[in-house]
C-alpha positions as CSV (number, residue, x, y, z in Angstrom):
1,V,58.6,120.5,175.9
2,H,61.2,117.5,174.0
3,Q,57.8,115.0,173.3
4,R,56.4,118.1,171.5
5,K,59.0,118.3,169.3
6,Q,59.2,115.6,169.0
7,T,55.6,115.2,167.7
8,E,55.3,117.9,165.8
9,L,58.0,116.7,164.1
10,A,56.8,113.3,163.8
11,L,53.0,115.5,162.5
12,R,55.1,117.0,160.0
13,E,57.3,114.1,158.5
14,S,53.7,112.3,158.1
15,E,51.7,114.7,155.9
16,V,54.9,115.2,153.5
17,S,54.6,111.6,153.2
18,L,51.1,112.5,153.2
19,T,51.7,115.1,150.4
20,A,53.7,112.7,148.1
21,A,52.1,109.6,148.2
22,Q,48.7,111.8,147.0
23,A,51.2,112.9,144.2
24,R,52.6,110.1,142.9
25,A,49.1,108.4,142.3
26,Q,47.8,111.6,141.7
27,I,45.1,111.4,144.5
28,G,43.5,114.5,146.3
29,S,41.7,115.1,149.9
30,W,39.6,118.3,150.4
31,E,36.6,118.6,153.0
32,F,33.1,120.9,154.4
33,D,32.7,121.7,157.6
34,H,29.2,121.9,157.6
35,S,29.0,124.6,160.7
36,T,32.0,126.8,159.5
37,K,31.7,126.1,156.0
38,V,35.2,126.4,154.9
39,V,36.8,124.3,152.0
40,K,39.6,122.4,152.2
41,W,42.4,121.0,150.3
42,S,45.3,119.2,150.1
43,A,48.4,120.3,147.3
44,E,47.2,117.2,145.0
45,M,43.2,119.1,144.7
46,F,45.1,122.0,143.4
47,R,46.8,120.7,141.0
48,I,44.7,118.0,140.0
49,F,42.2,120.9,138.7
50,G,44.2,123.6,137.6
51,R,43.8,126.2,140.4
52,D,47.0,128.5,142.0
53,S,46.9,126.9,145.5
54,K,47.2,131.2,146.2
55,L,43.4,131.4,145.6
56,G,42.5,129.0,148.0
57,P,39.6,125.8,148.3
58,P,37.4,127.4,145.9
59,R,33.3,127.7,146.7
60,F,31.6,124.7,145.7
61,S,29.5,126.7,143.6
62,E,33.2,126.9,141.4
63,I,33.8,124.2,141.8
64,A,30.0,123.4,139.7
65,Q,31.9,125.4,137.2
66,M,34.8,123.9,136.7
67,V,32.6,120.4,135.7
68,H,33.1,120.3,132.0
69,P,28.8,121.0,130.5
70,D,27.9,118.1,130.0
71,D,28.4,116.7,133.7
72,R,27.3,119.5,135.4
73,E,23.2,118.1,135.8
74,S,25.1,114.9,137.3
75,F,27.5,116.2,139.2
76,G,26.9,116.1,143.3
77,R,24.3,114.0,143.1
78,G,24.4,112.1,145.4
79,K,23.6,113.1,148.6
80,S,23.8,109.2,150.6
81,A,26.2,108.7,153.3
82,T,28.7,107.8,150.2
83,N,28.8,108.8,146.3
84,E,31.5,108.0,144.1
85,Q,31.1,109.2,140.4
86,E,33.6,109.8,137.8
87,F,33.3,113.7,135.5
88,R,35.2,115.5,133.7
89,V,36.7,119.3,134.4
90,V,37.5,121.6,132.6
91,R,41.5,122.9,133.9
92,P,42.0,127.0,133.5
93,D,44.0,126.7,130.6
94,G,41.3,124.1,129.4
95,D,42.4,120.9,129.2
96,I,40.1,118.4,130.3
97,R,41.0,116.3,132.6
98,W,38.5,112.8,133.8
99,I,38.5,112.4,137.8
100,E,37.0,109.9,139.2
101,G,35.6,110.7,142.9
102,R,34.9,110.3,146.4
103,G,33.4,110.9,149.4
104,G,31.0,110.6,152.0
105,V,29.9,111.9,155.4
106,V,31.0,112.6,159.2
107,L,27.6,112.9,161.2
108,D,27.3,113.6,165.1
109,E,25.6,111.4,167.8
110,A,22.4,112.8,166.8
111,G,23.0,111.9,163.2
112,Q,23.6,115.4,161.2
113,V,26.0,116.0,159.0
114,L,29.3,117.8,160.4
115,R,31.1,117.3,157.3
116,H,31.5,116.1,153.7
117,I,35.3,114.1,153.1
118,G,36.2,112.9,150.2
119,T,39.6,111.9,147.4
120,A,39.1,113.4,143.7
121,Q,41.8,111.3,141.7
122,D,43.1,112.1,138.0
123,V,41.9,109.1,136.3
124,T,42.4,110.8,132.8
125,E,45.3,108.8,131.3
126,R,43.6,105.7,132.2
127,T,40.6,106.9,130.2
128,Q,41.9,107.5,127.4
129,V,43.5,104.7,127.0
130,Q,40.1,102.7,127.1
131,L,38.5,105.2,124.7
132,A,41.9,104.3,122.3
133,L,40.7,101.0,123.4
134,R,36.8,101.1,123.0
135,A,37.5,103.3,119.1
136,S,39.9,100.4,118.5
137,E,37.9,97.6,118.4
138,A,35.3,99.3,116.8
139,R,36.7,99.8,114.1
140,Y,38.7,95.8,114.2
141,H,34.7,94.9,114.6
142,S,33.6,97.9,111.1
143,T,36.9,96.4,109.4
144,L,35.7,92.1,110.0
145,D,32.1,92.9,109.4
146,S,32.6,93.9,106.1
147,I,34.3,91.0,104.7
148,L,32.3,89.0,102.4
149,E,34.2,86.5,103.4
150,A,33.8,84.1,106.0
151,C,35.7,85.3,109.1
152,Q,36.1,82.7,112.2
153,L,38.0,83.9,115.6
154,V,38.0,80.8,117.2
155,G,39.5,81.1,121.3
156,H,42.3,78.4,122.1
157,D,40.0,76.8,123.8
158,W,37.7,76.0,119.7
159,T,34.7,78.4,121.1
160,Y,34.2,80.9,118.9
161,L,35.3,83.9,119.9
162,Y,33.6,86.0,117.1
163,L,32.2,86.0,113.7
164,N,31.2,88.0,110.6
165,D,28.1,87.2,109.1
166,A,29.3,85.6,106.7
167,A,30.8,82.8,108.4
168,A,28.1,82.9,111.0
169,T,25.7,82.1,107.8
170,H,28.2,79.6,106.6
171,N,28.6,77.4,109.4
172,R,24.3,78.2,110.7
173,R,25.8,80.3,113.4
174,P,24.2,83.7,115.4
175,N,27.3,86.2,115.1
176,A,26.3,87.4,118.7
177,E,26.9,83.5,120.5
């Protein structure tokens, strides 16, 4: 009896630790059992998708409806043993989140699929920073390209990092170099 209580306590502590780690990393885990058709979601999955945990995990058709309309066509296409994709979800409050999903399958001895398992990580902040950086770089290059005078950026090793058209003409170099 004592050993069993210790095992149960260790299991509860492990579950608390896993839940805390998933919350810090913004990674949720999920599982779909093919024989029972039961979906399991971690607490972090509910937070990422903005779904009330009292509703329970959604069916696949409900998940597909949460996916941003522009991403639905490619969502869930991967049928291989491992799958990785990035997509957006629209939360019930209208907030759009970027998700990096990774999944795989668990097979039986005959090679039949028993379960699909995976993770979903909220990468919204990272994606927003990347999009803002691309937009900033595009504005920067547009500004430099519009300058009529020669403008060039040279690296610490004296290689050209950037030439606008005027600099490329003056230096007799293609600006794509």
